[in-house]
C-alpha positions as CSV (number, residue, x, y, z in Angstrom):
1,X,-2.8,3.8,27.6
2,X,-3.2,0.6,25.4
3,X,-1.9,-2.9,26.8
4,X,0.8,-4.0,24.9
5,X,2.2,-6.7,26.5
6,X,2.8,-10.3,25.0
7,X,5.3,-12.1,23.0
8,X,4.1,-11.1,19.8
9,X,4.3,-7.3,19.2
10,X,0.6,-5.9,19.2
11,X,0.4,-3.8,15.6
12,X,-2.6,-1.7,15.3
13,X,-3.2,-1.3,11.1
14,X,-5.6,1.4,9.7
15,X,-6.3,1.0,6.2
16,X,-9.1,2.4,4.0
17,X,-9.8,4.1,0.8
18,X,-8.1,7.2,-0.4
19,X,-8.9,10.4,0.9
20,X,-11.4,9.8,4.3
21,X,-8.7,10.2,7.0
22,X,-7.1,7.6,7.8
23,X,-3.4,10.2,8.2
24,X,-5.1,12.1,10.6
25,X,-7.2,9.4,12.8
26,X,-3.8,7.4,12.9
27,X,-2.1,10.6,13.9
28,X,-5.0,11.1,16.7
29,X,-4.9,7.6,18.0
30,X,-0.8,7.7,17.9
31,X,-0.9,11.2,20.1
32,X,-3.4,9.6,22.8
33,X,-1.5,6.1,23.3
34,X,1.9,7.1,22.5
35,X,2.4,5.3,19.3
36,X,4.3,5.7,16.8
37,X,3.1,5.3,12.7
38,X,4.6,3.1,10.1
39,X,3.2,4.5,6.8
40,X,2.2,1.4,4.6
41,X,2.0,3.5,1.3
42,X,3.7,2.6,-1.7
43,X,4.1,6.8,-2.9
44,X,4.0,8.3,0.3
45,X,7.8,6.1,1.1
46,X,9.1,9.2,-2.2
47,X,11.0,12.4,-0.7
48,X,9.9,15.4,-3.3
49,X,6.2,14.9,-3.7
50,X,4.4,15.7,-0.3
51,X,1.5,17.2,-1.7
52,X,1.3,15.0,-4.7
53,X,1.0,11.8,-2.2
54,X,-0.5,13.7,0.6
55,X,1.7,13.2,3.1
56,X,1.2,13.9,6.4
57,X,2.3,17.8,7.1
58,X,5.1,19.5,9.1
59,X,3.7,19.7,12.3
60,X,2.0,16.4,12.2
61,X,5.8,14.9,11.1
62,X,7.1,16.7,14.5
63,X,4.9,15.9,17.1
64,X,4.5,12.1,16.2
65,X,7.0,9.7,15.7
66,X,6.4,8.5,11.0
67,X,8.4,6.0,9.7
68,X,8.5,5.3,5.7
69,X,7.2,8.5,5.1
70,X,9.2,10.7,2.6
71,X,11.7,8.2,3.1
72,X,13.7,7.1,-0.1
73,X,14.4,9.5,-3.4
74,X,12.4,9.5,-6.4
75,X,15.2,7.6,-8.3
76,X,14.6,4.2,-6.1
77,X,12.1,1.6,-6.9
78,X,9.9,0.1,-4.3
79,X,8.2,-2.8,-3.9
80,X,6.0,-5.1,-1.2
81,X,8.8,-7.0,-0.6
82,X,11.0,-4.4,0.0
83,X,8.5,-3.0,2.5
84,X,8.0,-5.3,4.4
85,X,11.4,-6.3,6.0
86,X,12.0,-2.5,6.4
87,X,8.9,-2.3,8.0
88,X,9.3,-5.9,10.5
89,X,12.3,-4.3,11.3
90,X,10.8,-0.6,12.4
91,X,7.7,-2.7,14.4
92,X,10.3,-4.4,15.8
93,X,12.2,-1.7,17.0
94,X,8.8,0.3,18.0
95,X,8.2,-2.5,20.2
96,X,11.1,-2.8,21.9
97,X,10.4,0.8,22.8
98,X,7.0,0.2,24.4
99,X,5.7,1.5,21.8
100,X,2.2,1.2,19.7
101,X,3.0,0.1,16.3
102,X,0.5,1.6,14.2
103,X,0.5,0.6,10.7
104,X,-0.7,3.7,8.0
105,X,-1.6,3.1,5.0
106,X,-3.4,2.3,1.4
107,X,-1.5,0.0,0.1
108,X,-3.4,-3.2,0.9
109,X,-0.8,-5.3,-1.0
110,X,2.4,-4.5,1.4
111,X,-0.1,-4.0,4.5
112,X,-1.1,-8.3,3.7
113,X,2.2,-8.8,2.8
114,X,3.1,-7.8,6.4
115,X,0.8,-9.1,8.4
116,X,0.2,-12.4,6.8
117,X,3.9,-12.9,6.5
118,X,4.1,-13.4,3.6
119,X,6.5,-15.2,1.8
120,X,9.2,-13.2,-0.8
121,X,12.3,-15.3,-2.3
122,X,14.5,-12.5,-2.5
123,X,16.9,-12.0,-5.3
124,X,15.3,-14.0,-8.9
125,X,16.9,-16.9,-10.0
126,X,18.5,-14.1,-13.6
127,X,19.1,-17.0,-15.3
128,X,15.2,-18.7,-14.9
129,X,13.8,-14.6,-14.9
130,X,15.6,-14.3,-18.4
131,X,14.6,-17.4,-19.7
132,X,10.7,-16.8,-19.1
133,X,11.2,-14.0,-20.4
134,X,12.3,-15.0,-23.6
135,X,9.6,-17.7,-23.7
136,X,6.9,-14.9,-23.4
137,X,8.2,-12.6,-26.1
138,X,9.0,-15.1,-28.8
139,X,6.5,-17.7,-27.7
140,X,3.4,-15.0,-26.6
141,X,1.4,-14.6,-23.5
142,X,-1.2,-17.4,-24.5
143,X,1.8,-20.2,-24.4
144,X,3.0,-18.7,-21.4
145,X,-0.4,-19.1,-20.1
146,X,-0.5,-22.1,-20.3
147,X,3.1,-22.7,-18.9
148,X,1.5,-21.6,-15.6
149,X,-1.6,-23.3,-16.2
150,X,0.5,-27.1,-15.9
151,X,2.7,-25.4,-13.3
152,X,0.2,-23.8,-11.0
153,X,-3.5,-24.4,-12.3
154,X,-4.6,-22.3,-9.3
155,X,-2.4,-19.5,-10.4
156,X,-3.0,-19.4,-13.9
157,X,-6.8,-19.4,-13.1
158,X,-6.9,-16.0,-10.7
159,X,-3.9,-14.1,-12.8
160,X,-3.8,-10.9,-14.7
161,X,-3.5,-12.4,-18.2
162,X,-3.0,-9.4,-19.9
163,X,0.1,-8.2,-16.9
164,X,3.1,-9.9,-18.8
165,X,5.3,-8.6,-15.4
166,X,2.9,-10.2,-13.2
167,X,3.0,-13.2,-15.3
168,X,6.5,-13.3,-14.9
169,X,6.7,-13.5,-11.7
170,X,4.1,-16.2,-11.2
171,X,6.1,-18.9,-13.9
172,X,9.2,-18.2,-11.6
173,X,7.6,-18.8,-9.2
174,X,5.6,-22.0,-9.8
175,X,9.1,-23.2,-11.5
176,X,10.8,-22.7,-8.0
177,X,7.8,-24.7,-6.4
178,X,8.1,-27.1,-8.7
179,X,11.8,-28.3,-7.7
180,X,11.3,-27.8,-4.7
181,X,13.0,-24.3,-4.1
182,X,9.8,-22.0,-3.0
183,X,6.3,-22.2,-2.6
184,X,3.4,-21.6,-5.5
185,X,1.8,-18.5,-6.3
186,X,-1.9,-20.5,-4.7
187,X,-0.1,-21.3,-1.6
188,X,1.6,-18.0,-1.1
189,X,-1.6,-16.0,-2.2
190,X,-3.2,-18.4,0.9
191,X,-0.9,-17.1,3.2
192,X,-1.7,-13.5,2.2
193,X,-5.1,-13.6,3.5
194,X,-4.8,-16.1,6.4
195,X,-5.5,-14.6,9.4
196,X,-2.0,-16.5,10.9
197,X,0.2,-13.5,12.2
198,X,3.4,-12.5,13.7
199,X,2.0,-10.3,15.2
200,X,-1.3,-9.7,17.9
201,X,-3.4,-7.9,15.1
202,X,-5.8,-5.2,15.0
203,X,-7.3,-3.8,11.9
204,X,-9.7,-1.1,11.2
205,X,-11.1,0.0,8.1
206,X,-12.2,3.5,7.8
207,X,-14.9,4.0,5.0
208,X,-17.9,6.4,4.2
209,X,-20.7,6.1,1.4
210,X,-19.1,6.0,-1.8
211,X,-20.8,9.3,-2.6
212,X,-18.8,10.8,0.4
213,X,-15.7,9.2,-0.6
214,X,-16.0,10.5,-3.7
215,X,-16.6,13.9,-3.1
216,X,-13.4,13.8,-0.5
217,X,-11.3,13.0,-3.1
218,X,-12.8,15.7,-5.8
219,X,-12.1,17.9,-3.0
220,X,-8.6,16.4,-2.4
221,X,-7.7,16.3,-6.1
222,X,-8.6,20.5,-5.9
223,X,-6.4,21.6,-3.4
224,X,-3.3,19.3,-4.7
225,X,-3.4,20.8,-7.7
226,X,-3.8,24.5,-6.4
227,X,-0.9,24.1,-3.1
228,X,1.7,22.6,-5.2
229,X,1.8,19.3,-6.6
230,X,2.2,21.0,-10.7
231,X,5.3,22.5,-8.9
232,X,6.4,19.3,-7.4
233,X,6.1,17.6,-10.4
234,X,8.0,19.4,-12.8
235,X,10.7,19.9,-10.5
236,X,10.7,16.1,-10.2
237,X,11.2,15.7,-14.0
238,X,14.2,17.8,-13.9
239,X,15.9,14.2,-12.3
240,X,15.4,10.9,-12.4
241,X,12.2,9.9,-11.5
242,X,11.6,5.3,-11.4
243,X,9.7,3.6,-12.3
244,X,7.7,3.2,-9.5
245,X,7.6,6.6,-8.5
246,X,6.1,7.7,-12.3
247,X,2.9,5.7,-10.9
248,X,1.9,7.7,-8.6
249,X,-1.7,9.7,-9.2
250,X,-1.4,13.0,-11.0
251,X,2.3,12.3,-11.9
252,X,1.6,11.4,-15.1
253,X,-1.8,13.8,-16.3
254,X,0.0,16.0,-14.6
255,X,3.5,15.4,-17.1
256,X,0.5,15.8,-20.0
257,X,-0.8,18.9,-18.6
258,X,2.7,20.4,-18.6
259,X,4.0,18.7,-22.2
260,X,1.3,20.2,-23.0
261,X,-1.0,17.4,-24.6
262,X,-3.9,18.3,-22.3
263,X,-5.2,21.5,-20.3
264,X,-5.2,20.9,-16.7
265,X,-9.0,20.9,-16.4
266,X,-8.4,17.7,-18.2
267,X,-5.8,16.3,-15.8
268,X,-7.6,16.9,-13.2
269,X,-10.6,15.1,-14.2
270,X,-8.2,11.8,-15.4
271,X,-6.8,12.2,-12.2
272,X,-10.0,12.0,-10.6
273,X,-10.9,9.7,-11.6
274,X,-7.9,7.4,-11.9
275,X,-8.6,8.0,-7.9
276,X,-12.0,6.7,-7.9
277,X,-11.1,3.4,-9.4
278,X,-7.8,3.0,-7.1
279,X,-11.0,3.6,-4.2
280,X,-12.7,0.9,-5.3
281,X,-10.0,-1.7,-5.4
282,X,-8.8,-0.6,-1.8
283,X,-12.3,-1.3,-0.5
284,X,-12.4,-4.8,-2.7
285,X,-9.1,-5.6,-0.5
286,X,-11.0,-4.4,2.9
287,X,-13.1,-6.8,2.2
288,X,-10.6,-9.6,1.8
289,X,-8.7,-8.8,5.2
290,X,-9.1,-11.3,7.7
291,X,-11.0,-9.5,11.0
292,X,-11.0,-6.4,9.9
293,X,-13.5,-3.6,11.9
294,X,-15.6,-1.1,9.7
295,X,-15.6,1.9,11.2
296,X,-18.0,4.8,9.0
297,X,-16.2,7.9,9.3
298,X,-19.2,9.9,7.8
299,X,-20.8,12.2,10.0
300,X,-17.4,11.8,12.8
301,X,-15.1,13.9,14.2
302,X,-11.6,12.7,13.8
303,X,-11.1,13.2,17.5
304,X,-13.9,10.7,18.0
305,X,-13.0,8.3,15.7
306,X,-9.5,7.6,17.1
307,X,-11.4,7.2,20.5
308,X,-13.8,4.9,19.2
309,X,-11.1,2.3,17.6
310,X,-8.6,2.8,21.0
311,X,-11.5,1.8,22.9
312,X,-12.3,-1.3,20.6
313,X,-8.5,-2.2,20.3
314,X,-8.6,-2.1,24.7
315,X,-11.9,-4.5,24.2
316,X,-10.1,-6.3,22.5
317,X,-6.7,-7.0,23.4
318,X,-5.3,-10.6,24.2
């Protein structure tokens, strides 16, 4: 049994690249220590795409409490801000019941926004948003970047200059900070990677050699396509699908196949390539995460990895 005493709730975070086996390891840990799982996956939160998004199966969902899995409709937008608020409330309730919170997923921004205490300002100032949208539309990205350089040089140096949406948000935040009504993007970025947290955090990163991760991705995509993902996307497209839900890896590719634009082989190859790229980004997030214990799962059983995590938690619990 894991000690969870202390003023701050203990949160065990399991992160790692897609297909590495996070969900099953978390399930084993939860069974062994009486924990509850809070999913930090931006796509598993949606109902209607369990195969495409590789959600835990019905037996796992019945045996261990899972939160934020299949929790919202495909028509809803979802964001890191919404996740952080909902996950924080869940963790508070789990802690009050004397259970361990297992934060599990591959969406690095979601995990760090919650654990780092990242500040979301809530609803944007619509007047400011409209003004900056018009500025970007009429003056162009280069002029908008110059404005961001003036307001927040550090944010301007780090931002993706070809992403108008992120540039818009950065300009809003920079202007709010300059007027004393918020924090700058650069200041919030420092909080994102800070080891300070509203929780006592034990972070674990599941990993494997790159070739093994890619092999697992190949297997997952083939299994997903044979196991009902095509039918899920076909059904989902009969109703409203939000912008965020439609970005699930595999959704655009299967849609192109259903529209007759590409063959199933090309769709599979595109999904595998996108998944490999996503895994690379996840590994980059892992390298940045503070105080994370990396565990190479290659050649290990799920049960042995879970036990190693529990042993490390008990060794390091404050």
